[in-house]
N, C-alpha and C positions, 0 to 999 in steps of 0.2 A: 185631665186637662190640666195647663201649667198655667201658673200665675204670671212667668214671666213678659216683661214690658220691657220693647226696644226702641229706641228713639234714635231717630237719626237727625241728630243736631245738624249736620250739613246743611240737609233739608230744608228744616225750620228756621236755621239764620237765612238762607237764598231767597225764603218765600216772603221774611220780614222786607230783605234787602229790595224784593221782585217790586212789594206794597210802596216801597220806600220810591221807588224809581218811575212806577206808575203814576205817582201823585204828583211830583217832581213834573212830569209830562201832563199831566190833569193843569196844573198852576199855569203851563205858557200856551195850550191852546184850548182857549174858553170858548162855549158857544157864545155867549154875549158878543167876541170879537165879529161872530159874523153880525155885519149889522147895515144892511143895504138900503137904500133908499126905499120908500115905501114904494113910490113908483116902480122901482125893477121889478114888483109883484105884480105890476096892472090890474089890481081888482082890491083895496081898501080893506075887505074883509078879511081878506087873506093875508095880507102884510099883517094887519092884527092880528089873526090867528099863528103867525110866527113869531111874533114878537112877544106875544103872553107865553109860547111852548118855549123859548128860547130863555123867559125868564125862569117858569116853572122850572124847568132844567139845568140851570145853576143853583137854582134852591137844591135841588135833588143830587145834585154834583157836590155841592159844600157838605151835605149833610152824611152823603157818602165818603167824602173824604174825611172827618170826624170821627166817622166809625172804623175806615181803614190805619188813621194812625195809632187808632187803640189796638186794634187788632197787631198793627205791626210792633208796639211798644212791648205787646202780651207775649207775644211767639219771641221778642228779644231776650223778655226777662226768665221765658222755658229755657232756653238756652243755656242760660247762665244758672240757673236751678239746678240744671239735669248736671251741669260739665261741673258744679261743684259739689255735687251730690255724688256724683262719680267718685272726684279726685278722694273727697273724705272719706266716703265709706271703701275706698279701696285701699286708703293708709291705715284704716282701722282693722281691714283684715289680714294685712298685710304686718301688723303687730302680731296676731294672733299666730301667725301661719311661722312666723319666723323668730320663736322664741329662743333667748340662747340660749345653748351648750348646759349641760349639767342635768342634776337630776331633777325630775316632775316635782314640781312646786306642788300639784295635788294629791303625791302617794300619799300612801298611808292615813288619808281623812276616810273617815265613816258617809257613807252615802247615803 
C-alpha cells in the first residue's frame, strides 16, 4: 500500500470560489424578500405559518452562510499550504539532486 497523497489544487480553489459565489447569490435572494400580504394567503393561520417558516429559514441560512465562509477560507488556506509545501520541498530536493561537480563529499568517511 502506498502512502502517497495527491491533491487537486485547482479543484480545491474551484470549490472555495463556488462557495463564495453561492454566498453572494444567497445574499441577494433572501426568503425574507417573499413578503406577501396576509390576505394573499386567504387564511390567517397559513399566513402565520409561512411567516414563521421564512423567519426560521433565514436564521438557518445565516448560520449556514457563517459555516460556508469558514469552509471556503479553510479551502483557500489548504491550497496555499499545499502549494507552498510543494515549492519548498521541490527546491530542497533539487538542491540535493543537483550537487556541484567534483569529488563526493562523503567519500572516505566511515559508516
